[in-house]
C-alpha positions, 0 to 999 in steps of 0.5 A: 145457742141457735142451730142453723139450717143451711141450703147450698145451691151450686153445681160444683160438687167439689166446692159443696164437699169443701163447704160441707167439711168446714161446716161439720166442725161448726156446732152452730149448724144443725143441718146442711143440704145441697142441691145442684140447680135452682129448681131443686133449690126452689123445691127444697125451700118449699119443702122445708125451712132454712135459715141461710141459702148459699147460691151460685148465679149460674145454674141449670133450669133456674139461675140464681137471679130467678131464685132471688126474684122468686124469694123476693116475691114470696116463694116462702113465708120466712125466706132465708138470708141469702149469700151469693157465691159466684164466679160472675164478678161483673159489677152490674151483676153484683149490684143486681144480686144485692138489689134482689135481696142477697146479704153477701156476695162473694167472688169465686174462688172462695176459701170455704173457711172464709165462706163459713165464717161470713155465713155465720156472721150474716146469720148471727147478725140477722138473728140478733136483730141488729139494725141493718144499717149498723151491720153494713157500716161495721166493715163494708168491703168493696166488691173488688176485694171479693166480698160485698156486704149488700145494702139490702 
């Protein structure tokens, strides 16, 4: 069984704790680290390898869009699968995040158990090597329903 390493970049400490509590029950998760801003996420990504990054778009120092851009420009050799979890729900922002490499976009408020389930689904699909097109076709949900599987 694959054990995943996850980094979460979100300034909401209560949300971080709720996600951490849900992940603690998951035997597939080997490591879960949190940071409160985008620059700290960049530093953590440079210092270690992560399988998944859960990020907010609105953060101090470096926002989620810049973080996605840097990942797309080769910040790390093997970038993590990215899930954006944000209160920003404007369709253009959702499309931009997906175009920049996010695999999922979830609109806050998010049930931490749902987030963990989607994140594990994202990772299992990434590591099982399923084709991206088959993955997207399986159960695409419109962004207006709080979850979007991005086409990137």
